[in-house]
Backbone as CSV, one residue per row, in Angstrom:
resi,resn,N_x,N_y,N_z,CA_x,CA_y,CA_z,C_x,C_y,C_z
1,MET,129.744,95.880,117.850,129.196,97.070,117.218,127.691,96.878,117.078
2,LEU,126.961,97.895,117.394,125.507,97.902,117.332,125.066,98.388,115.955
3,THR,124.147,97.672,115.327,123.563,98.108,114.062,122.116,98.473,114.328
4,LEU,121.738,99.670,113.913,120.407,100.187,114.180,119.750,100.589,112.870
5,ASN,118.589,100.016,112.579,117.815,100.389,111.390,116.713,101.337,111.823
6,VAL,116.648,102.488,111.178,115.637,103.491,111.509,114.944,103.945,110.232
7,GLU,113.762,104.507,110.397,113.028,105.070,109.261,112.417,106.392,109.690
8,PRO,112.308,107.335,108.760,111.692,108.627,109.103,110.175,108.485,109.212
9,CYS,109.570,109.420,109.903,108.109,109.466,109.992,107.541,109.813,108.619
10,PRO,106.448,109.178,108.217,105.867,109.484,106.910,105.420,110.943,106.792
11,GLU,105.040,111.554,107.907,104.557,112.930,107.876,105.673,113.941,107.635
12,SER,106.903,113.589,108.027,107.988,114.570,107.958,108.581,114.708,106.561
13,ALA,108.708,113.622,105.823,109.276,113.617,104.468,110.540,114.475,104.363
14,PRO,111.588,114.143,105.144,112.811,114.940,105.113,113.607,114.726,103.834
15,ASP,114.447,115.707,103.505,115.309,115.571,102.330,116.571,114.812,102.724
16,ALA,117.437,114.540,101.754,118.636,113.741,101.991,119.575,114.398,102.992
17,ALA,119.704,115.713,102.938,120.584,116.416,103.873,120.082,116.291,105.305
18,ALA,118.781,116.379,105.495,118.202,116.245,106.833,118.379,114.828,107.362
19,LEU,118.248,113.823,106.489,118.446,112.441,106.906,119.891,112.197,107.318
20,ASP,120.848,112.735,106.546,122.263,112.585,106.889,122.582,113.265,108.211
21,SER,122.007,114.422,108.434,122.220,115.141,109.680,121.642,114.374,110.864
22,ALA,120.458,113.826,110.703,119.823,113.047,111.768,120.610,111.774,112.050
23,LYS,121.127,111.142,111.007,121.930,109.927,111.164,123.197,110.224,111.965
24,ALA,123.876,111.306,111.624,125.097,111.687,112.339,124.802,112.033,113.794
25,ALA,123.718,112.756,114.031,123.347,113.129,115.397,122.995,111.900,116.222
26,LEU,122.273,110.952,115.637,121.892,109.736,116.351,123.120,108.892,116.677
27,THR,124.028,108.768,115.726,125.267,108.018,115.961,126.067,108.640,117.100
28,TYR,126.191,109.954,117.082,126.926,110.658,118.137,126.237,110.507,119.493
29,ASP,124.926,110.685,119.534,124.187,110.608,120.798,124.276,109.220,121.431
30,ILE,124.200,108.174,120.619,124.304,106.816,121.155,125.680,106.609,121.781
31,LYS,126.718,107.040,121.079,128.078,106.890,121.605,128.265,107.719,122.876
32,ALA,127.748,108.935,122.884,127.929,109.823,124.034,127.133,109.363,125.251
33,LEU,125.926,108.835,125.042,125.064,108.483,126.165,125.310,107.091,126.736
34,ILE,125.522,106.106,125.867,125.694,104.754,126.387,127.070,104.177,126.103
35,GLY,127.899,104.892,125.358,129.278,104.470,125.135,129.453,103.336,124.156
36,VAL,128.489,103.117,123.282,128.558,102.046,122.297,128.584,102.664,120.907
37,SER,129.543,102.228,120.090,129.570,102.688,118.702,128.437,102.001,117.944
38,ALA,127.790,102.755,117.063,126.641,102.212,116.345,126.744,102.520,114.860
39,ILE,126.262,101.593,114.068,126.069,101.814,112.641,124.582,102.087,112.467
40,VAL,124.246,103.268,111.981,122.853,103.647,111.806,122.504,103.557,110.322
41,ASN,121.541,102.738,110.002,121.042,102.608,108.632,119.705,103.318,108.537
42,VAL,119.639,104.350,107.705,118.376,105.064,107.506,117.675,104.427,106.310
43,LEU,116.529,103.832,106.570,115.751,103.168,105.527,114.689,104.111,104.995
44,ALA,114.026,103.686,103.950,112.934,104.475,103.381,111.744,104.471,104.328
45,VAL,110.831,105.397,104.111,109.592,105.417,104.896,108.904,104.069,104.724
46,ASN,108.454,103.492,105.839,107.839,102.158,105.878,108.806,101.061,105.424
47,GLY,110.100,101.286,105.601,111.108,100.319,105.201,111.334,99.225,106.225
48,ILE,110.820,99.389,107.425,110.958,98.379,108.458,109.677,97.555,108.503
49,GLU,109.865,96.246,108.450,108.736,95.317,108.442,107.904,95.453,109.714
50,ARG,106.616,95.508,109.560,105.691,95.553,110.692,105.264,94.137,111.030
51,SER,105.247,93.825,112.303,104.863,92.473,112.706,103.338,92.351,112.743
52,VAL,102.872,91.159,112.460,101.441,90.903,112.454,100.991,90.382,113.811
53,GLY,101.831,89.602,114.438,101.482,89.007,115.732,102.257,89.670,116.848
54,LYS,102.963,88.847,117.584,103.756,89.323,118.709,104.892,90.212,118.191
55,ALA,105.123,91.307,118.868,106.150,92.262,118.442,107.537,91.637,118.495
56,ARG,108.327,91.887,117.466,109.702,91.428,117.402,110.576,92.664,117.277
57,ARG,111.082,93.136,118.385,111.800,94.399,118.408,113.310,94.236,118.311
58,VAL,113.809,93.080,118.724,115.245,92.864,118.759,115.578,91.629,117.938
59,ILE,116.548,91.753,117.064,117.037,90.622,116.287,118.463,90.383,116.750
60,ASP,118.714,89.239,117.368,120.035,88.888,117.890,120.821,88.178,116.803
61,ARG,121.837,88.833,116.258,122.647,88.243,115.195,124.063,87.927,115.658
62,ARG,124.216,87.766,116.968,125.543,87.411,117.491,125.888,85.992,117.102
63,ASN,127.185,85.736,116.908,127.663,84.388,116.683,127.904,83.766,118.047
64,VAL,127.128,82.762,118.382,127.223,82.107,119.689,128.205,80.955,119.577
65,LYS,129.238,80.984,120.424,130.223,79.907,120.460,130.060,79.138,121.756
66,PRO,130.007,77.800,121.651,129.814,76.981,122.868,131.009,77.017,123.789
C-alpha cells in the first residue's frame, strides 16, 4: 500500500470539505491510473518538511528481508 503525504497550496486556503473532496479524488485517480491503492494524508499548509540540501523526495519504509 502506498502512503502519500500532501499539503494544500498556501494561496488556496481550502476548507475541510474541499480537502476531503480533493483527498477522495486523489485516492481514486491514483487507483484508476496506476492501479495502486493509496492512503492519502492531507497535512496542514507547510506541513511537509523542506530540505535544506539535496532533495529527499522518496522515503523508503519497506521492511527488507534478506
